N, C-alpha and C positions, 0 to 999 in steps of 0.2 A: 504494499499501499504505499502511495505518494501523498502528500499535502501541500497545496500551496495555496496562499493567498491571491484572492482576484479582485479586481474593480472593475465594474461593469456601469457605465457610468452612463449610459444611453438606451433606449429602445433598441437601435441599430446593434449597440453590442450585445444586449443580449439575445437578438435573432442571430447574428451571428455566431454567437459560444453554442449554443441552442443545435444550430445546423453542423457544427463541428462536433459537438458531442453527441450528437445522432448516429453519426457513422462507427460509432465505436460499441461492440458488446459488450464491455465490461461495465461495472457500476459505478456512476460518481454522484457521491453527494457534495451538496453545500450546505453549509451550515452559519447561521447569523443568530448569535446569540443562542438561544435556547431551541430555535428553529431550525430542523434539519428537512431539506427537500431532496427531489432526485434532479438531477442537473440536465435533464432530460425534457423537462416540463417546464415550459414559457411561464405558466401562471403560476407553478410553484416558486419560481425564482421571482416573480412581480410579487410575491406575498412577504417577501424580505427586505430587509432595511439596505438599500443599494445605496445608500449614502456612505457607508462605509465598506472596508473589505471585506469579502467574505473567504470563508476558509474552504476550497475545494478537497475533498479527500476521493483518490483514484482507486479503485478496488481491483487492483494489476500491479503486477511488478515489472511489466514490458510497456511502457507507457511512454515511451523516448519521443516516439513518431507524434503522439498525441501532443505532449507536451511542446514539441516546436510549433504546432498548428494554435496553440492557446497562449503562446509567450506574451502578445502585446495587451493580455488581459492580466497576467500575472504583475504584483507588485512585492515590494518586499517589506 
């Protein structure tokens, strides 16, 4: 499992992120505070507080290609 902090600032960021995530078979959870949603759910993502970085947990050890695709959303 790998963990990233993401910033999704606008509607287009969320749409692009979900399109990327949907291509992969492994599970990805997004956490904001005490809420956890499926990263493949646009409605779930919009229920989170997007004004702060969101924690993404990728449930796969082979996610290098995925990490490269979402690099523009990753924050430190």
